[in-house]
C-alpha positions as a Markdown table, in Angstrom:
| # | Residue | x | y | z |
|---|---|---|---|---|
| 1 | Met | 7.1 | -13.6 | -31.4 |
| 2 | Ala | 4.7 | -10.7 | -30.7 |
| 3 | Lys | 2.3 | -11.6 | -33.5 |
| 4 | Asn | 2.2 | -15.3 | -32.6 |
| 5 | Leu | 1.8 | -14.4 | -28.9 |
| 6 | Ile | -1.2 | -12.1 | -29.7 |
| 7 | Lys | -2.8 | -14.8 | -31.8 |
| 8 | Asp | -2.4 | -17.4 | -29.1 |
| 9 | Leu | -3.8 | -15.1 | -26.4 |
| 10 | Thr | -6.7 | -14.2 | -28.6 |
| 11 | Lys | -7.7 | -17.8 | -28.9 |
| 12 | Ile | -7.8 | -18.0 | -25.1 |
| 13 | Val | -9.7 | -14.8 | -24.1 |
| 14 | Gly | -11.1 | -13.4 | -27.4 |
| 15 | Lys | -10.0 | -10.5 | -29.5 |
| 16 | Glu | -11.8 | -7.9 | -27.3 |
| 17 | Asn | -9.7 | -8.9 | -24.3 |
| 18 | Val | -6.2 | -8.4 | -25.9 |
| 19 | Leu | -4.6 | -5.0 | -26.4 |
| 20 | Ala | -1.4 | -4.5 | -28.4 |
| 21 | Asp | -1.6 | -1.1 | -30.1 |
| 22 | Leu | 1.2 | 1.3 | -29.1 |
| 23 | Lys | -1.2 | 3.6 | -27.4 |
| 24 | Asp | -2.4 | 0.8 | -25.2 |
| 25 | Leu | 1.1 | -0.5 | -24.5 |
| 26 | Ile | 2.0 | 3.1 | -23.3 |
| 27 | Ser | -1.1 | 3.2 | -21.1 |
| 28 | Tyr | 0.0 | 0.1 | -19.2 |
| 29 | Ser | 3.7 | 0.9 | -19.2 |
| 30 | Tyr | 3.7 | 2.8 | -15.8 |
| 31 | Asp | 2.1 | 2.9 | -12.4 |
| 32 | Ala | 2.2 | 5.6 | -9.7 |
| 33 | Thr | 6.0 | 5.9 | -9.9 |
| 34 | Met | 8.2 | 7.6 | -12.5 |
| 35 | Arg | 9.5 | 4.4 | -14.1 |
| 36 | Gln | 8.1 | 3.4 | -17.5 |
| 37 | Glu | 8.7 | 0.3 | -19.6 |
| 38 | Leu | 6.6 | -1.1 | -22.5 |
| 39 | Pro | 5.0 | -4.5 | -22.3 |
| 40 | Asp | 4.5 | -6.7 | -25.4 |
| 41 | Val | 0.7 | -7.2 | -24.9 |
| 42 | Ile | -2.1 | -6.6 | -22.4 |
| 43 | Val | -4.5 | -9.4 | -21.7 |
| 44 | Phe | -7.8 | -9.3 | -19.7 |
| 45 | Pro | -8.8 | -12.8 | -18.4 |
| 46 | His | -12.3 | -13.4 | -17.0 |
| 47 | Ser | -11.8 | -16.7 | -15.1 |
| 48 | Thr | -9.3 | -18.9 | -13.4 |
| 49 | Ala | -9.3 | -21.2 | -16.4 |
| 50 | Glu | -8.3 | -18.4 | -18.7 |
| 51 | Val | -5.5 | -17.4 | -16.3 |
| 52 | Gln | -4.3 | -21.0 | -16.3 |
| 53 | Glu | -4.1 | -21.2 | -20.1 |
| 54 | Ile | -2.3 | -17.8 | -20.3 |
| 55 | Met | 0.3 | -19.0 | -17.8 |
| 56 | Lys | 0.7 | -22.3 | -19.5 |
| 57 | Leu | 1.5 | -20.3 | -22.7 |
| 58 | Ala | 3.9 | -18.0 | -20.8 |
| 59 | His | 5.6 | -20.9 | -19.2 |
| 60 | Arg | 6.0 | -22.8 | -22.4 |
| 61 | Glu | 7.4 | -19.8 | -24.3 |
| 62 | Lys | 9.3 | -18.4 | -21.2 |
| 63 | Ile | 7.5 | -15.1 | -21.5 |
| 64 | Pro | 7.4 | -12.7 | -18.5 |
| 65 | Ala | 3.9 | -12.2 | -17.0 |
| 66 | Val | 3.2 | -9.2 | -14.8 |
| 67 | Pro | -0.1 | -9.3 | -12.7 |
| 68 | Arg | -1.8 | -5.9 | -12.6 |
| 69 | Gly | -5.0 | -4.5 | -11.1 |
| 70 | Ala | -5.6 | -0.8 | -11.1 |
| 71 | Gly | -1.9 | 0.2 | -11.3 |
| 72 | Thr | -2.1 | 2.5 | -8.2 |
| 73 | Asn | 1.0 | 0.9 | -6.6 |
| 74 | Leu | 3.7 | 3.3 | -5.4 |
| 75 | Ser | 6.9 | 1.1 | -5.7 |
| 76 | Gly | 7.1 | 0.2 | -9.4 |
| 77 | Gly | 5.6 | -3.2 | -8.7 |
| 78 | Thr | 3.7 | -3.5 | -12.0 |
| 79 | Ile | 6.3 | -2.0 | -14.4 |
| 80 | Pro | 7.0 | -4.6 | -17.1 |
| 81 | Val | 10.8 | -4.2 | -16.9 |
| 82 | Lys | 11.4 | -7.2 | -19.1 |
| 83 | Gly | 8.4 | -6.7 | -21.4 |
| 84 | Gly | 6.0 | -9.7 | -21.8 |
| 85 | Ile | 2.4 | -10.0 | -20.8 |
| 86 | Ile | 0.5 | -7.6 | -18.6 |
| 87 | Leu | -2.1 | -9.9 | -16.8 |
| 88 | Glu | -4.8 | -7.3 | -16.2 |
| 89 | Thr | -7.3 | -8.6 | -13.6 |
| 90 | Ser | -9.7 | -5.6 | -13.6 |
| 91 | Arg | -12.4 | -7.6 | -15.5 |
| 92 | Met | -12.3 | -10.4 | -12.9 |
| 93 | Asn | -14.4 | -8.1 | -10.7 |
| 94 | Arg | -17.3 | -10.2 | -9.3 |
| 95 | Ile | -18.3 | -10.4 | -5.6 |
| 96 | Leu | -19.1 | -14.1 | -5.6 |
| 97 | Glu | -20.5 | -14.4 | -2.1 |
| 98 | Ile | -21.2 | -12.4 | 1.1 |
| 99 | Asn | -21.9 | -14.6 | 4.1 |
| 100 | Thr | -22.5 | -12.6 | 7.3 |
| 101 | Ala | -23.1 | -15.8 | 9.3 |
| 102 | Asn | -19.6 | -16.9 | 8.7 |
| 103 | Arg | -18.2 | -13.4 | 8.4 |
| 104 | Arg | -16.8 | -14.1 | 5.0 |
| 105 | Ala | -16.8 | -12.5 | 1.5 |
| 106 | Val | -15.6 | -14.4 | -1.6 |
| 107 | Val | -14.4 | -12.1 | -4.4 |
| 108 | Glu | -12.3 | -12.0 | -7.5 |
| 109 | Pro | -9.1 | -10.1 | -7.5 |
| 110 | Gly | -10.3 | -7.2 | -9.7 |
| 111 | Val | -13.0 | -6.1 | -7.2 |
| 112 | Val | -12.2 | -2.5 | -6.2 |
| 113 | Asn | -11.8 | -2.1 | -2.4 |
| 114 | Leu | -14.5 | 0.5 | -2.0 |
| 115 | Asp | -17.0 | -1.5 | -4.1 |
| 116 | Leu | -16.7 | -4.3 | -1.5 |
| 117 | Gln | -17.1 | -1.8 | 1.3 |
| 118 | Asn | -20.3 | -0.4 | -0.4 |
| 119 | Ala | -21.7 | -3.8 | -0.8 |
| 120 | Leu | -21.1 | -4.7 | 2.8 |
| 121 | Ala | -22.3 | -1.4 | 4.4 |
| 122 | Pro | -26.1 | -2.0 | 4.1 |
| 123 | Leu | -25.6 | -5.4 | 5.9 |
| 124 | Gly | -23.8 | -3.6 | 8.8 |
| 125 | Tyr | -20.4 | -5.1 | 7.9 |
| 126 | Phe | -17.1 | -3.8 | 6.5 |
| 127 | Tyr | -13.7 | -5.1 | 5.4 |
| 128 | Pro | -11.1 | -3.3 | 7.6 |
| 129 | Pro | -8.0 | -2.8 | 5.3 |
| 130 | Asp | -8.8 | 0.6 | 3.7 |
| 131 | Pro | -5.9 | 2.0 | 1.7 |
| 132 | Ala | -6.2 | 5.7 | 0.8 |
| 133 | Ser | -6.5 | 4.5 | -2.8 |
| 134 | Gln | -9.6 | 2.4 | -2.0 |
| 135 | Lys | -11.7 | 4.2 | -4.6 |
| 136 | Ser | -9.6 | 2.6 | -7.3 |
| 137 | Ser | -7.2 | 0.0 | -5.9 |
| 138 | Thr | -8.2 | -3.7 | -6.3 |
| 139 | Leu | -8.3 | -6.3 | -3.7 |
| 140 | Gly | -5.8 | -8.5 | -5.6 |
| 141 | Gly | -3.4 | -5.6 | -5.6 |
| 142 | Asn | -4.1 | -5.0 | -1.9 |
| 143 | Ile | -3.1 | -8.6 | -1.2 |
| 144 | Gly | 0.0 | -8.4 | -3.4 |
| 145 | Glu | 1.3 | -5.4 | -1.4 |
| 146 | Asn | -0.2 | -6.4 | 2.0 |
| 147 | Ala | -1.9 | -3.0 | 2.0 |
| 148 | Gly | -2.9 | -1.1 | 5.2 |
| 149 | Gly | -4.6 | 2.2 | 5.5 |
| 150 | Pro | -5.8 | 4.6 | 8.2 |
| 151 | Met | -7.8 | 1.9 | 10.0 |
| 152 | Cys | -4.9 | -0.5 | 10.2 |
| 153 | Leu | -4.0 | 0.9 | 13.7 |
| 154 | Arg | -6.9 | -0.8 | 15.3 |
| 155 | Tyr | -7.8 | -3.5 | 12.9 |
| 156 | Gly | -4.5 | -4.5 | 11.3 |
| 157 | Val | -3.4 | -4.9 | 7.7 |
| 158 | Thr | -4.5 | -7.1 | 4.8 |
| 159 | Ser | -2.8 | -10.3 | 6.0 |
| 160 | Lys | -5.1 | -10.5 | 9.0 |
| 161 | Tyr | -8.2 | -10.7 | 6.8 |
| 162 | Val | -7.3 | -13.2 | 4.1 |
| 163 | Cys | -8.7 | -16.6 | 5.0 |
| 164 | Gly | -8.0 | -18.4 | 1.7 |
| 165 | Met | -6.9 | -18.0 | -1.9 |
| 166 | Glu | -7.2 | -19.8 | -5.2 |
| 167 | Ile | -3.8 | -19.2 | -6.9 |
| 168 | Val | -2.5 | -19.9 | -10.4 |
| 169 | Leu | 1.2 | -20.7 | -10.4 |
| 170 | Ala | 3.8 | -19.9 | -13.1 |
| 171 | Asp | 3.3 | -23.2 | -14.9 |
| 172 | Gly | -0.5 | -22.9 | -14.9 |
| 173 | Glu | -1.1 | -25.2 | -12.0 |
| 174 | Val | -3.9 | -24.1 | -9.6 |
| 175 | Ile | -3.5 | -24.4 | -5.8 |
| 176 | Asn | -5.8 | -23.5 | -2.9 |
| 177 | Thr | -4.5 | -22.3 | 0.4 |
| 178 | Gly | -6.7 | -21.6 | 3.4 |
| 179 | Asp | -10.5 | -21.8 | 3.4 |
| 180 | Tyr | -13.5 | -20.5 | 5.2 |
| 181 | Val | -12.3 | -22.0 | 8.5 |
| 182 | Glu | -9.7 | -20.8 | 11.0 |
| 183 | Asp | -6.5 | -22.8 | 11.8 |
| 184 | Tyr | -6.2 | -24.4 | 8.4 |
| 185 | Pro | -3.7 | -27.3 | 8.7 |
| 186 | Gly | -0.3 | -27.5 | 6.9 |
| 187 | Tyr | 2.1 | -24.7 | 5.9 |
| 188 | Asp | 0.6 | -21.2 | 6.0 |
| 189 | Leu | 1.1 | -20.5 | 2.3 |
| 190 | Arg | -1.3 | -17.6 | 2.7 |
| 191 | Gly | 1.4 | -15.7 | 4.6 |
| 192 | Leu | 3.9 | -16.5 | 1.8 |
| 193 | Phe | 1.7 | -15.2 | -1.0 |
| 194 | Ile | 0.4 | -12.1 | 0.8 |
| 195 | Gly | 2.8 | -9.3 | 0.1 |
| 196 | Ser | 4.7 | -11.3 | -2.5 |
| 197 | Glu | 4.1 | -8.5 | -5.1 |
| 198 | Gly | 2.9 | -10.8 | -7.9 |
| 199 | Met | 6.2 | -12.7 | -8.0 |
| 200 | Leu | 4.9 | -16.1 | -6.9 |
| 201 | Gly | 1.5 | -16.5 | -8.5 |
| 202 | Leu | -1.8 | -14.8 | -9.3 |
| 203 | Ala | -4.7 | -15.1 | -6.9 |
| 204 | Thr | -8.0 | -15.6 | -8.8 |
| 205 | Lys | -10.3 | -16.1 | -5.9 |
| 206 | Leu | -10.1 | -14.5 | -2.4 |
| 207 | Ile | -11.9 | -15.6 | 0.8 |
| 208 | Leu | -11.9 | -12.5 | 3.1 |
| 209 | His | -12.8 | -12.0 | 6.7 |
| 210 | Ile | -15.4 | -9.3 | 7.3 |
| 211 | Ile | -16.5 | -7.8 | 10.6 |
| 212 | Pro | -19.5 | -5.8 | 11.9 |
| 213 | Lys | -19.4 | -2.1 | 11.7 |
| 214 | Pro | -18.8 | -0.4 | 15.0 |
| 215 | Glu | -21.9 | 1.0 | 16.7 |
| 216 | Ala | -20.7 | 4.5 | 16.7 |
| 217 | Ser | -17.6 | 6.7 | 16.0 |
| 218 | Arg | -16.2 | 10.1 | 16.7 |
| 219 | Thr | -13.7 | 12.0 | 14.6 |
| 220 | Met | -11.3 | 14.5 | 16.1 |
| 221 | Leu | -9.0 | 17.1 | 14.6 |
| 222 | Ala | -6.1 | 18.0 | 16.9 |
| 223 | Ile | -4.0 | 21.1 | 15.8 |
| 224 | Phe | -0.4 | 21.6 | 16.9 |
| 225 | Asp | 2.1 | 24.4 | 16.6 |
| 226 | His | 5.0 | 22.0 | 16.7 |
| 227 | Leu | 5.2 | 18.8 | 14.7 |
| 228 | Glu | 7.2 | 17.0 | 17.4 |
| 229 | Asp | 4.4 | 17.6 | 19.8 |
| 230 | Ser | 1.9 | 15.9 | 17.6 |
| 231 | Gly | 4.2 | 12.9 | 17.3 |
| 232 | Gln | 4.7 | 12.7 | 21.0 |
| 233 | Ala | 0.9 | 12.9 | 21.5 |
| 234 | Val | 0.6 | 9.8 | 19.3 |
| 235 | Ser | 3.1 | 7.9 | 21.4 |
| 236 | Asp | 1.4 | 8.9 | 24.6 |
| 237 | Ile | -2.0 | 7.9 | 23.4 |
| 238 | Ile | -0.9 | 4.4 | 22.6 |
| 239 | Ser | 1.2 | 4.2 | 25.8 |
| 240 | Ala | -2.0 | 5.0 | 27.8 |
| 241 | Gly | -3.6 | 1.8 | 26.3 |
| 242 | Ile | -5.9 | 3.7 | 24.0 |
| 243 | Ile | -6.2 | 2.2 | 20.5 |
| 244 | Pro | -8.2 | 4.5 | 18.2 |
| 245 | Gly | -9.7 | 3.3 | 15.0 |
| 246 | Ala | -7.3 | 5.6 | 13.1 |
| 247 | Met | -4.7 | 8.2 | 13.9 |
| 248 | Glu | -3.3 | 10.1 | 10.9 |
| 249 | Leu | -0.6 | 12.8 | 11.0 |
| 250 | Leu | -0.3 | 15.6 | 8.4 |
| 251 | Asp | 2.2 | 18.4 | 8.5 |
| 252 | Gln | 1.7 | 22.1 | 7.5 |
| 253 | Lys | 2.8 | 21.8 | 3.9 |
| 254 | Met | 0.6 | 18.8 | 3.3 |
| 255 | Cys | -2.4 | 20.6 | 4.8 |
| 256 | Gln | -1.8 | 23.6 | 2.6 |
| 257 | Val | -1.6 | 21.4 | -0.5 |
| 258 | Ile | -4.8 | 19.6 | 0.4 |
| 259 | Glu | -6.8 | 22.8 | 1.1 |
| 260 | Gln | -5.9 | 24.0 | -2.4 |
| 261 | Ser | -7.6 | 20.9 | -3.8 |
| 262 | Val | -10.1 | 19.6 | -1.2 |
| 263 | Asn | -12.1 | 21.8 | 1.2 |
| 264 | Ala | -11.4 | 19.6 | 4.2 |
| 265 | Gly | -11.3 | 22.4 | 6.8 |
| 266 | Tyr | -7.6 | 21.8 | 7.7 |
| 267 | Pro | -5.7 | 24.8 | 9.2 |
| 268 | Thr | -2.9 | 26.1 | 6.9 |
| 269 | Asp | -1.0 | 28.0 | 9.6 |
| 270 | Ala | -0.3 | 25.1 | 12.1 |
| 271 | Ala | 2.8 | 22.9 | 12.1 |
| 272 | Gly | 0.8 | 19.8 | 12.0 |
| 273 | Ile | -2.5 | 18.0 | 12.7 |
| 274 | Leu | -3.7 | 14.7 | 14.0 |
| 275 | Leu | -6.8 | 13.2 | 12.5 |
| 276 | Ile | -8.1 | 10.8 | 15.1 |
| 277 | Glu | -11.1 | 8.5 | 15.0 |
| 278 | Val | -12.4 | 6.4 | 17.9 |
| 279 | Ala | -15.0 | 3.7 | 17.3 |
| 280 | Gly | -16.9 | 1.2 | 19.3 |
| 281 | Leu | -19.9 | 1.1 | 21.7 |
| 282 | Ala | -21.6 | 4.5 | 21.8 |
| 283 | Asp | -21.5 | 4.7 | 25.6 |
| 284 | Thr | -17.7 | 4.2 | 25.7 |
| 285 | Leu | -16.7 | 6.8 | 23.2 |
| 286 | Glu | -17.0 | 9.9 | 25.3 |
| 287 | Lys | -14.5 | 8.6 | 27.8 |
| 288 | Gln | -12.0 | 7.9 | 25.0 |
| 289 | Val | -12.5 | 11.3 | 23.5 |
| 290 | Gln | -11.9 | 12.9 | 26.9 |
| 291 | Glu | -8.7 | 10.8 | 27.6 |
| 292 | Ile | -7.3 | 11.6 | 24.1 |
| 293 | Ser | -8.2 | 15.3 | 24.5 |
| 294 | Glu | -6.3 | 15.4 | 27.8 |
| 295 | Ile | -3.2 | 13.8 | 26.4 |
| 296 | Cys | -3.3 | 16.2 | 23.5 |
| 297 | Arg | -3.5 | 19.1 | 25.9 |
| 298 | Lys | -0.5 | 17.8 | 27.8 |
| 299 | Asn | 1.4 | 17.9 | 24.5 |
| 300 | Lys | 0.5 | 21.6 | 23.8 |
| 301 | Val | -2.3 | 21.1 | 21.4 |
| 302 | Arg | -3.5 | 24.5 | 20.1 |
| 303 | Glu | -7.1 | 23.5 | 19.3 |
| 304 | Leu | -9.3 | 20.4 | 19.3 |
| 305 | Arg | -12.2 | 20.0 | 17.0 |
| 306 | Ile | -14.8 | 17.2 | 17.1 |
| 307 | Ala | -16.9 | 16.5 | 14.0 |
| 308 | Gln | -20.5 | 17.2 | 14.8 |
| 309 | Ser | -22.1 | 15.6 | 11.8 |
| 310 | Asn | -21.4 | 12.9 | 9.2 |
| 311 | Ala | -20.8 | 15.7 | 6.7 |
| 312 | Glu | -18.0 | 17.2 | 8.8 |
| 313 | Arg | -16.5 | 13.7 | 9.4 |
| 314 | Asp | -16.6 | 13.0 | 5.6 |
| 315 | Ala | -14.9 | 16.3 | 4.8 |
| 316 | Leu | -12.1 | 15.6 | 7.3 |
| 317 | Trp | -11.5 | 12.1 | 5.8 |
| 318 | Ala | -11.8 | 13.4 | 2.2 |
| 319 | Gly | -8.8 | 15.6 | 2.8 |
| 320 | Arg | -6.7 | 12.7 | 4.1 |
| 321 | Arg | -7.7 | 10.2 | 1.4 |
| 322 | Gly | -7.1 | 12.8 | -1.2 |
| 323 | Ala | -3.6 | 13.8 | 0.0 |
| 324 | Phe | -1.6 | 12.1 | -2.7 |
| 325 | Gly | -3.8 | 13.3 | -5.5 |
| 326 | Ser | -3.7 | 16.8 | -4.1 |
| 327 | Val | 0.1 | 16.7 | -4.2 |
| 328 | Ala | 0.1 | 15.3 | -7.8 |
| 329 | Arg | -2.2 | 18.2 | -8.8 |
| 330 | Ile | 0.6 | 20.7 | -8.1 |
| 331 | Cys | 3.7 | 18.5 | -8.6 |
| 332 | Pro | 3.1 | 15.3 | -10.6 |
| 333 | Pro | 6.6 | 13.9 | -10.1 |
| 334 | Tyr | 7.3 | 13.0 | -6.5 |
| 335 | Ile | 8.8 | 10.1 | -4.5 |
| 336 | Val | 6.8 | 8.5 | -1.8 |
| 337 | Cys | 8.8 | 6.9 | 1.1 |
| 338 | Asp | 7.0 | 4.2 | 3.1 |
| 339 | Gly | 9.3 | 3.6 | 6.0 |
| 340 | Thr | 8.1 | 2.5 | 9.4 |
| 341 | Val | 9.6 | 3.2 | 12.8 |
| 342 | Pro | 8.6 | 2.1 | 16.3 |
| 343 | Arg | 5.8 | 4.4 | 17.6 |
| 344 | Asn | 7.9 | 6.0 | 20.3 |
| 345 | Lys | 10.4 | 7.0 | 17.6 |
| 346 | Leu | 7.9 | 8.9 | 15.6 |
| 347 | Pro | 8.9 | 12.4 | 16.9 |
| 348 | Glu | 12.6 | 11.6 | 16.2 |
| 349 | Ala | 11.8 | 10.3 | 12.7 |
| 350 | Leu | 9.9 | 13.5 | 11.9 |
| 351 | Arg | 12.8 | 15.6 | 13.0 |
| 352 | Lys | 15.2 | 13.5 | 10.9 |
| 353 | Val | 13.0 | 13.9 | 7.8 |
| 354 | Gly | 13.2 | 17.7 | 8.3 |
| 355 | Glu | 16.9 | 17.5 | 8.5 |
| 356 | Ile | 17.1 | 15.4 | 5.4 |
| 357 | Ala | 15.0 | 17.9 | 3.5 |
| 358 | Glu | 17.3 | 20.7 | 4.5 |
| 359 | Lys | 20.5 | 18.7 | 3.7 |
| 360 | His | 19.4 | 17.9 | 0.2 |
| 361 | Lys | 17.4 | 21.2 | -0.4 |
| 362 | Val | 14.2 | 19.4 | -1.4 |
| 363 | Leu | 10.6 | 20.0 | -0.5 |
| 364 | Ile | 9.1 | 17.2 | 1.6 |
| 365 | Val | 5.5 | 17.1 | 2.7 |
| 366 | Asn | 4.5 | 14.6 | 5.4 |
| 367 | Val | 1.5 | 12.3 | 6.0 |
| 368 | Ala | 1.7 | 9.3 | 8.2 |
| 369 | His | -0.3 | 6.4 | 9.6 |
| 370 | Ala | 1.0 | 7.8 | 12.9 |
| 371 | Gly | -0.5 | 5.1 | 15.1 |
| 372 | Asp | 1.7 | 2.4 | 13.8 |
| 373 | Gly | 4.7 | 4.6 | 12.9 |
| 374 | Asn | 4.3 | 4.3 | 9.1 |
| 375 | Leu | 5.7 | 7.4 | 7.5 |
| 376 | His | 4.8 | 8.7 | 4.1 |
| 377 | Pro | 7.1 | 11.6 | 3.3 |
| 378 | Leu | 6.4 | 12.8 | -0.2 |
| 379 | Ile | 9.5 | 14.3 | -1.8 |
| 380 | Leu | 8.7 | 16.8 | -4.6 |
| 381 | Phe | 11.0 | 17.8 | -7.4 |
| 382 | Asp | 11.2 | 19.3 | -10.9 |
| 383 | Val | 11.4 | 16.4 | -13.4 |
| 384 | Asn | 13.1 | 18.7 | -15.9 |
| 385 | Asn | 15.9 | 19.4 | -13.4 |
| 386 | Pro | 18.3 | 16.4 | -13.2 |
| 387 | Glu | 20.1 | 17.7 | -10.2 |
| 388 | Glu | 16.8 | 18.2 | -8.3 |
| 389 | Glu | 15.7 | 14.7 | -9.2 |
| 390 | Lys | 19.0 | 13.2 | -8.0 |
| 391 | Ala | 18.7 | 15.1 | -4.7 |
| 392 | Ala | 15.2 | 13.8 | -4.3 |
| 393 | Lys | 16.3 | 10.2 | -4.8 |
| 394 | Lys | 19.2 | 10.6 | -2.3 |
| 395 | Ala | 16.7 | 12.1 | 0.2 |
| 396 | Ser | 14.5 | 9.0 | -0.2 |
| 397 | Glu | 17.5 | 6.7 | 0.4 |
| 398 | Asp | 18.5 | 8.6 | 3.5 |
| 399 | Thr | 15.0 | 8.5 | 4.9 |
| 400 | Leu | 14.8 | 4.7 | 4.5 |
| 401 | Asp | 18.3 | 4.4 | 6.1 |
| 402 | Ala | 17.1 | 6.5 | 9.0 |
| 403 | Cys | 14.1 | 4.3 | 9.5 |
| 404 | Ile | 16.3 | 1.2 | 9.6 |
| 405 | Ala | 18.7 | 2.9 | 12.1 |
| 406 | Met | 15.7 | 3.6 | 14.4 |
| 407 | Gly | 14.8 | -0.1 | 14.4 |
| 408 | Gly | 12.2 | 0.2 | 11.7 |
| 409 | Thr | 11.7 | -1.1 | 8.2 |
| 410 | Ile | 11.7 | 0.1 | 4.6 |
| 411 | Ser | 8.1 | -0.6 | 3.8 |
| 412 | Gly | 4.9 | -0.5 | 5.8 |
| 413 | Glu | 2.5 | -1.2 | 2.9 |
| 414 | His | 3.7 | -0.1 | -0.5 |
| 415 | Gly | 6.1 | -3.0 | -1.1 |
| 416 | Ile | 9.6 | -3.1 | -2.6 |
| 417 | Gly | 9.0 | -3.3 | -6.3 |
| 418 | Leu | 11.7 | -1.4 | -8.2 |
| 419 | Glu | 12.0 | 1.6 | -6.0 |
| 420 | Lys | 13.5 | 0.0 | -2.9 |
| 421 | Met | 15.6 | -2.9 | -4.2 |
| 422 | Gly | 18.8 | -1.1 | -3.2 |
| 423 | Ala | 17.5 | -0.6 | 0.3 |
| 424 | Met | 17.0 | -4.4 | 0.7 |
| 425 | Arg | 20.7 | -4.7 | 1.1 |
| 426 | Ser | 20.6 | -2.3 | 4.0 |
| 427 | Met | 17.7 | -4.1 | 5.6 |
| 428 | Phe | 18.8 | -7.7 | 5.2 |
| 429 | Asp | 21.9 | -9.9 | 5.3 |
| 430 | Pro | 22.9 | -11.5 | 2.1 |
| 431 | Ser | 21.8 | -14.9 | 3.5 |
| 432 | Asp | 18.3 | -13.5 | 4.2 |
| 433 | Ile | 18.0 | -12.3 | 0.6 |
| 434 | Ala | 19.4 | -15.6 | -0.7 |
| 435 | Ala | 16.7 | -17.5 | 1.3 |
| 436 | Met | 13.9 | -15.3 | -0.3 |
| 437 | Arg | 15.4 | -16.0 | -3.8 |
| 438 | Lys | 15.2 | -19.7 | -3.1 |
| 439 | Val | 11.5 | -19.4 | -2.3 |
| 440 | Lys | 10.9 | -17.5 | -5.5 |
| 441 | His | 12.8 | -20.3 | -7.4 |
| 442 | Val | 10.7 | -23.1 | -5.9 |
| 443 | Phe | 7.5 | -21.5 | -7.2 |
| 444 | Asp | 8.8 | -19.9 | -10.3 |
| 445 | Pro | 12.1 | -21.4 | -11.4 |
| 446 | Asp | 12.1 | -19.7 | -14.8 |
| 447 | Asp | 11.4 | -16.2 | -13.3 |
| 448 | Ile | 8.3 | -15.7 | -15.3 |
| 449 | Phe | 6.1 | -13.9 | -12.7 |
| 450 | Asn | 6.9 | -10.2 | -12.4 |
| 451 | Pro | 10.7 | -10.6 | -12.9 |
| 452 | Gly | 13.3 | -8.0 | -11.9 |
| 453 | Lys | 11.5 | -6.9 | -8.7 |
| 454 | Met | 12.2 | -6.8 | -5.0 |
| 455 | Phe | 15.7 | -8.4 | -5.0 |
| 456 | Pro | 18.8 | -6.3 | -5.8 |
| 457 | Pro | 21.0 | -7.5 | -8.7 |
| 458 | Lys | 23.5 | -10.1 | -7.5 |
| 459 | Thr | 26.3 | -8.1 | -9.0 |
| 460 | Glu | 25.7 | -5.2 | -6.7 |
| 461 | Thr | 28.2 | -4.7 | -3.8 |
| 462 | Pro | 26.4 | -4.7 | -0.4 |
| 463 | Gln | 26.4 | -1.3 | 1.3 |
| 464 | Pro | 25.4 | -1.8 | 4.9 |
| 465 | Ile | 24.6 | 1.2 | 7.0 |
| 466 | Lys | 27.5 | 2.0 | 9.3 |
| 467 | Gly | 26.9 | 1.2 | 12.9 |
| 468 | Val | 23.5 | -0.5 | 12.2 |
| 469 | Ala | 22.8 | -4.1 | 12.8 |
| 470 | Thr | 20.9 | -5.9 | 10.1 |
| 471 | His | 17.6 | -7.5 | 10.8 |
């Protein structure tokens, strides 16, 4: 099958856009998780028409097709667990239109998030969803995972900025959902496809909402001797009706790791820091800075620093955006949790993560989109030590269970993929999961698009968390 498949794909996209050597298959067999599975072939389409023909072939031959952008995802979402075709969209990377009058940008899925930001900046506009991986992650992948980022506190996640999509379905049919205008009639299929992790279709054109850049911004670094105090400060700031542009929390271990890799100016002797950015009209910012400073002081802040130049601001943000890479530099294998809790439960959640680390004797470093309660504990382990790896996985499971128990969820932006399929049974009733499976079946009855993801195997026995109501 493989030779005939490669021959047929070559007819569609040309020889230079098909990879099938072992070294190439290995290169596309993994993402940012530890799992690895070989595909049969990698194909690089350049247009909607080419994606159509590829999917007609996959549908006819019942061959799995896994959409992939930059492969930065953290939940195993692009691992080809059943082989098949990797649909690599990185060469569909054109910015088709920027229309500031209508506040719209039209792009292909392979456009890198930061490339769009750089194109918008000279026009005084930006695209708010800003994942930490924005230097490399693609907008198609951002939509597949409903990505957030530091600025999601004030501006919201990807789903708030997708106005329309052109989508190729599993049988090669093309549909359009949404458009330039607001309040598009009919079923909101945009909401269905955003966050669907490449399991329902492949978006080949994206119509995105862009907004003017704020007039001014101020970046603050609040340093705490107790991690719980920093978490309480977050809750108190939001309770006071202040919505910063961003509010990120990093614990001591994370600051120490970052400073080994990036000279961000973070303290290495404090329990934790808050990186806070306020944005808006210049004459309103000083009041916000003063109010936030006062709340931090009430929560025993040790020191407050305010960036005095763009260089200082950029250094502070370089540390945060380089956090995951800094950890990988000293310990490549790690598990990233992505649970979310209500904001007022953040101090409790941080304490619980500490207890879980002690219980399983694993090293956990913490970073969080603190303003919306999205935790990112990174659990480090020695890949050559099976017991240590087992303990890390159990710590991850316990962390997600704790988030559910606090009224939260198992993913804020990284998706379910392979990593959290088991946790789906803790989060949802069997009838909830069955309803999601039915949606998948309507759009992809042969299970061609990204099979083996999100839903736990039907043979598994449900294991609800004791004393916790399902959602």
